[in-house]
KOLGUVEX-682169 format. One record per residue (C-alpha): x, y, z. Coordinates in steps of 0.02 Angstrom, whole numbers, padded with zeros to 5 digits, always signed. Example, Ala and Ser with C-alpha at 12.3 -4.5 7.8 and 13.67 -1.06 7.14 Angstrom:
// KOLGUVEX-682169
+00615-00225+00390/+00684-00053+00357/
***
This chain:
// KOLGUVEX-682169
+00346+01207-00209/+00222+01096-00267/+00128+01140-00427/-00028+01228-00389/-00112+01219-00562/-00128+01039-00533/-00211+01051-00391/-00319+01191-00449/-00390+01084-00608/-00421+00963-00478/-00598+01047-00425/-00714+01037-00550/-00852+01160-00594/-00950+01210-00428/-01107+01278-00407/-01126+01460-00259/-01259+01520-00188/-01204+01684-00138/-01333+01784+00004/-01260+01974-00034/-01339+02127-00039/-01206+02227-00100/-01137+02191-00296/-00978+02270-00261/-00947+02148-00108/-01024+02009-00220/-00896+02032-00368/-00726+02072-00237/-00778+01872-00151/-00800+01807-00329/-00636+01887-00402/-00541+01796-00249/-00604+01631-00320/-00552+01682-00469/-00385+01722-00441/-00370+01539-00359/-00421+01462-00516/-00607+01405-00441/-00713+01373-00566/-00907+01418-00538/-01072+01475-00574/-01159+01568-00459/-01314+01645-00396/-01343+01797-00317/-01484+01836-00187/-01530+01948-00067/-01691+01870+00019/-01774+01732+00102/-01894+01693-00061/-01735+01703-00178/-01613+01603-00081/-01763+01445-00046/-01796+01437-00233/-01627+01442-00281/-01582+01298-00151/-01714+01186-00231/-01696+01248-00428/-01523+01291-00435/-01449+01149-00309/-01284+01235-00267/-01133+01157-00197/-01108+01271-00062/-01187+01435+00014/-01079+01588+00039/-01172+01697+00162/-01171+01878+00240/-01205+01896+00397/-01339+02053+00415/-01451+02117+00263/-01593+02230+00258/-01738+02086+00290/-01656+01935+00282/-01483+01901+00381/-01346+01743+00380/-01418+01651+00519/-01589+01627+00443/-01504+01565+00273/-01407+01422+00379/-01576+01385+00480/-01644+01335+00296/-01492+01268+00232/-01525+01160+00380/-01695+01125+00364/-01644+01079+00172/-01544+00930+00233/-01444+00914+00065/-01266+00917+00190/-01219+01095+00101/-01063+01176+00165/-01118+01358+00222/-00962+01495+00253/-00987+01672+00312/-00904+01786+00233/-00943+01957+00337/-00867+02128+00395/-00962+02121+00565/-00904+01949+00632/-00832+01972+00790/-00739+01816+00865/-00872+01747+00977/-01010+01780+00865/-00895+01655+00736/-00877+01524+00860/-01085+01541+00891/-01075+01514+00706/-00984+01360+00690/-01065+01290+00823/-01243+01315+00744/-01189+01243+00605/-01083+01366+00491/-00922+01271+00410/-00804+01429+00412/-00804+01626+00417/-00692+01734+00327/-00683+01894+00363/-00716+02022+00186/-00558+02129+00247/-00426+01979+00237/-00532+01870+00112/-00356+01784+00067/-00407+01596+00162/-00583+01607+00047/-00530+01496-00109/-00415+01369+00030/-00585+01371+00132/-00714+01334-00020/-00601+01188-00048/-00581+01120+00096/-00759+01151+00154/-00824+01048-00035/-00698+00932+00007/-00755+00896+00189/-00943+00895+00116/-00896+00752-00031/-00808+00654+00130/-00964+00679+00233/-01063+00603+00092/-00947+00462+00086/-00954+00432+00264/-01164+00408+00229/-01169+00292+00100/-01047+00194+00169/-01154+00203+00347/-01317+00157+00219/-01212+00045+00139/-01146-00060+00287/-01356-00063+00333/-01380-00138+00181/-01250-00268+00190/-01315-00305+00381/-01492-00349+00310/-01386-00462+00165/-01329-00550+00339/-01471-00565+00379/-01545-00643+00238/-01398-00765+00240/-01446-00844+00401/-01616-00849+00327/-01546-00932+00199/-01437-01050+00286/-01584-01112+00400/-01689-01136+00238/-01577-01216+00160/-01542-01330+00303/-01734-01387+00286/-01740-01409+00119/-01610-01531+00123/-01705-01614+00248/-01871-01609+00129/-01743-01666-00003/-01669-01818+00059/-01846-01927+00041/-01821-01884-00128/-01653-01973-00140/-01743-02127-00048/-01893-02129-00152/-01800-02115-00321/-01702-02294-00257/-01864-02373-00199/-01931-02331-00378/-01792-02419-00473/-01824-02571-00394/-01962-02596-00519/-01863-02642-00666/-02024-02724-00739/-02120-02558-00782/-02009-02458-00882/-02075-02287-00821/-02070-02326-00630/-01906-02352-00675/-01880-02198-00779/-01979-02103-00631/-01885-02159-00511/-01728-02092-00606/-01778-01946-00633/-01824-01913-00470/-01663-01990-00380/-01569-01855-00497/-01667-01717-00457/-01663-01745-00264/-01456-01756-00285/-01451-01587-00405/-01566-01505-00269/-01456-01571-00111/-01289-01505-00207/-01379-01336-00227/-01432-01335-00047/-01231-01370-00018/-01173-01230-00126/-01325-01088-00042/-01251-01146+00128/-01077-01145+00086/-01112-00948+00032/-01209-00927+00180/-01090-00968+00314/-00971-00835+00240/-00799-00833+00265/-00685-00998+00325/-00527-01011+00388/-00378-01059+00230/-00426-01217+00165/-00368-01318+00007/-00465-01255-00144/-00481-01345-00279/-00509-01273-00470/-00648-01399-00516/-00750-01388-00363/-00751-01221-00356/-00829-01198-00539/-00941-01338-00497/-01027-01247-00366/-01008-01079-00461/-01098-01170-00595/-01244-01217-00463/-01246-01059-00392/-01258-00958-00584/-01426-01087-00603/-01562-00962-00633/-01459-00828-00657/-01388-00859-00833/-01532-00802-00962/-01568-00913-01129/-01479-00785-01242/-01290-00823-01113/-01216-00966-01153/-01089-01005-01027/-00956-01118-01054/-00851-01170-00902/-00682-01255-00936/-00549-01318-00801/-00372-01357-00907/-00292-01451-00752/-00403-01559-00674/-00294-01568-00522/-00270-01385-00480/-00269-01347-00307/-00207-01209-00198/-00226-01167-00036/-00360-01006+00017/-00519-00998+00047/-00654-01059-00060/-00829-00963+00010/-00724-00793-00025/-00647-00830-00202/-00824-00918-00257/-00916-00731-00198/-00761-00668-00309/-00782-00772-00452/-00997-00763-00447/-00973-00577-00431/-00869-00569-00616/-01001-00664-00689/-01147-00586-00627/-01067-00411-00689/-01041-00504-00859/-01226-00551-00869/-01264-00361-00837/-01128-00324-00994/-01205-00426-01122/-01413-00361-01132/-01417-00427-01279/-01341-00615-01233/-01168-00698-01288/-01040-00811-01207/-01006-00806-01010/-00832-00926-01011/-00757-00964-00847/-00579-01052-00869/-00461-01108-00737/-00276-01167-00771/-00097-01169-00733/+00008-01020-00774/+00201-00952-00741/+00233-00782-00700/+00404-00713-00697/+00465-00566-00625/+00406-00407-00763/+00237-00478-00762/+00209-00397-00579/+00158-00181-00574/+00243-00072-00454/+00133-00088-00267/+00110-00285-00301/+00181-00393-00187/+00160-00570-00278/+00324-00659-00299/+00368-00732-00462/+00329-00906-00484/+00170-01040-00516/-00005-00969-00524/-00174-01030-00540/-00285-00911-00666/-00463-00903-00649/-00516-00799-00808/-00727-00728-00827/-00743-00688-00987/-00895-00605-01101/-00962-00550-01271/-01030-00371-01206/-01011-00210-01214/-00842-00194-01156/-00754-00018-01055/-00697+00126-01121/-00540+00201-01051/-00612+00313-00939/-00712+00177-00855/-00564+00065-00846/-00466+00200-00752/-00591+00210-00613/-00662+00058-00616/-00596+00005-00422/-00657+00170-00353/-00749+00161-00214/-00933+00196-00254/-00912+00230-00440/-01033+00119-00556/-01095+00133-00716/-01265+00032-00659/-01414+00112-00615/-01450+00056-00432/-01264-00021-00420/-01163+00016-00255/-00970+00020-00333/-00905-00098-00202/-00905-00263-00280/-00748-00248-00385/-00684-00159-00244/-00733-00312-00136/-00665-00448-00264/-00497-00376-00267/-00474-00356-00072/-00522-00528-00088/-00391-00583-00209/-00256-00485-00140/-00309-00575+00037/-00239-00708-00064/-00085-00657-00107/-00118-00629-00285/-00171-00510-00430/-00323-00456-00536/-00293-00387-00706/-00424-00319-00845/-00433-00325-01018/-00573-00260-01130/-00609-00189-01283/-00764-00066-01305/-00897-00147-01402/-00826-00325-01413/-00804-00401-01212/-00702-00385-01057/-00597-00527-00983/-00546-00522-00801/-00396-00645-00739/-00361-00697-00562/-00199-00754-00522/-00174-00852-00355/-00006-00899-00304/-00003-01079-00273/+00146-01087-00136/+00099-00949-00015/+00299-00844+00048/+00286-00843+00235/+00287-00640+00283/+00423-00579+00422/+00323-00488+00557/+00414-00333+00503/+00362-00332+00357/+00169-00324+00398/+00240-00174+00481/+00208-00215+00643/+00254-00100+00780/+00405-00146+00895/+00434-00122+01071/+00569+00006+01031/+00438+00140+00998/+00390+00156+01168/+00404+00321+01273/+00463+00380+01444/+00331+00481+01484/+00387+00627+01390/+00263+00771+01384/+00165+00788+01211/+00040+00924+01174/-00066+00871+01032/-00183+01019+00971/-00323+00944+00848/-00508+01020+00819/-00579+00844+00767/-00653+00761+00915/-00627+00599+00847/-00473+00622+00801/-00406+00697+00939/-00479+00547+01047/-00389+00437+00936/-00220+00510+00953/-00238+00545+01135/-00279+00372+01166/-00137+00297+01057/+00022+00397+01109/-00055+00364+01303/-00056+00168+01257/+00132+00190+01213/+00198+00264+01348/+00177+00476+01341/+00110+00600+01449/-00031+00696+01316/-00105+00828+01350/-00260+00866+01216/-00313+01018+01166/-00460+01060+01045/-00398+01224+00994/-00221+01339+00971/-00305+01443+01119/-00328+01304+01214/-00148+01258+01207/-00085+01410+01263/-00172+01408+01392/-00104+01257+01464/+00063+01303+01426/+00038+01459+01519/-00018+01350+01673/+00083+01211+01651/+00261+01259+01556/+00328+01187+01398/+00307+01009+01333/+00439+00901+01271/+00332+00892+01097/+00211+00973+00987/+00081+00852+00871/-00024+00972+00773/-00163+00982+00639/-00111+01087+00509/-00291+01129+00465/-00361+01227+00602/-00487+01339+00562/-00525+01447+00739/-00331+01486+00798/-00258+01415+00633/-00092+01312+00639/+00025+01471+00586/-00039+01576+00722/-00023+01440+00848/+00159+01405+00797/+00201+01613+00800/+00132+01615+00972/+00224+01443+01057/+00398+01535+00976/+00356+01697+01067/+00323+01559+01220/+00508+01506+01200/+00454+01339+01129/+00586+01278+01014/+00594+01093+01018/+00500+00995+00873/+00314+00995+00795/+00252+00872+00715/+00126+00910+00586/-00024+00827+00546/-00069+00889+00352/-00154+00838+00185/-00053+00769+00036/-00106+00912-00060/-00089+01069+00075/+00061+01170+00052/+00207+01166+00157/+00221+01254+00317/+00417+01319+00297/+00505+01454+00404/+00345+01455+00537/+00474+01436+00687/+00637+01544+00699/+00741+01378+00716/+00746+01282+00540/+00708+01110+00524/+00626+01062+00675/+00450+01060+00614/+00408+00905+00522/+00267+00860+00397/+00152+00679+00420/+00035+00641+00292/-00144+00621+00350/-00199+00475+00392/-00050+00426+00469/-00031+00256+00536/+00010+00217+00726/+00183+00156+00669/+00245+00333+00569/+00163+00418+00712/+00275+00346+00841/+00424+00323+00723/+00427+00515+00704/+00374+00539+00908/+00524+00475+00946/+00667+00534+00804/+00586+00721+00857/+00626+00688+01047/+00798+00600+00990/+00852+00755+00876/+00785+00876+00993/+00903+00778+01158/+01037+00794+01041/+01019+00989+01002/+00997+01018+01201/+01169+00905+01216/+01266+00992+01076/+01207+01138+01176/+01269+01096+01342/+01449+01063+01263/+01463+01193+01178/+01477+01298+01359/
***
């Protein structure tokens, strides 16, 4: 049995706005949350002015509302919350909410509904609502970030065009500089010619680096460490303040490896800009490349890199350093310690390094500075198709009837298309009630795939009804990792299999095939017994 206390502690203190005119009912509802270990602050209101004031000043994480009160109603509270536009979940807790009214409430935008006569599901509903609200905020943030990235891509295209024009303008400077050098009799003209030629050449190199960066990722190529840091130095010009000393060291001038020059350049640039921001009072920024040999003990669990020779790219600063808490969360999406930061830069760096078959390491001391080490293998192992997790042909179906029961429309469509593509006859239902209606009309399926987190007609009730209809084949239950086990819900033990969400295509197809084979073997044994 899972440790429930750890799950309870994972929910931090929440702010609950409770719309209720009965203090006794309000206390009973909160007692249910207390019993489940939810830590909260609460604001109790029973009229519209107090409700609006609480939305603005109390800033709740969730609203729990009765349906009807003297002079105020749950429908009005929901309408005002939607006008507020903060994405706050809203749960009805009422004694008078019938099934049709509950369905209508969900259509109007309520997150869930709980009957006061049966409040046992309240705590789990609150947890689920807060979790989904957080996921929705993360999706909205990601969409906004995508728009921002698309704007940057447009700017990159503009930069590419400008760089092309600048290169055409700089070319004559090189010619003019060479022409002025011919006037050796006039030292001033000769010095001017050398200055013009060198500035023109330096400008051309910077333009080339800008073009390379703006063009984005290219196919794998031979990356030379010296060329990589030289291009980085050019890109950093203008970004390194006078109070920061830039020190670049290339231990092996011939060091080269297979990779993507532009992506690695982007990764190093990101790390260097972060390092500069970590030194507001100035300091030293060091970029060092070297060749190292790593044995098996260097790698951590889950890392796919193999022992051997690696190129090490190090970015070190003498800045503020990081606390243990920051280091633990450094690669979380959207976590940032910078005002206006996205929290995606380091995540992008780690993705780039991983795509090269490499690993990253961080060493940081609070108040002394930080060092990021990037390790890129000098030889890339050949990965077999089966190791990449590709789906094999043995997972194809034979037109078996699969009943799919999922409330969320997007997930239902995705799973339906997947199973249909792989040779199954899929019957999609968005509720347990619709699934049972289909069984009444068409008969029992060969397999049931069901979401374990349904609100209108729960998975437990659906499973019990399936058993009453005489269904004794396998059930694949799609669950979150922290959901409680659905054990003993069907009369025949061992036929319920759990799949943690999000489920991969391969895991789903394997589970479907194994369940169908197990059912076929069970039926064969049953026939042999007679």
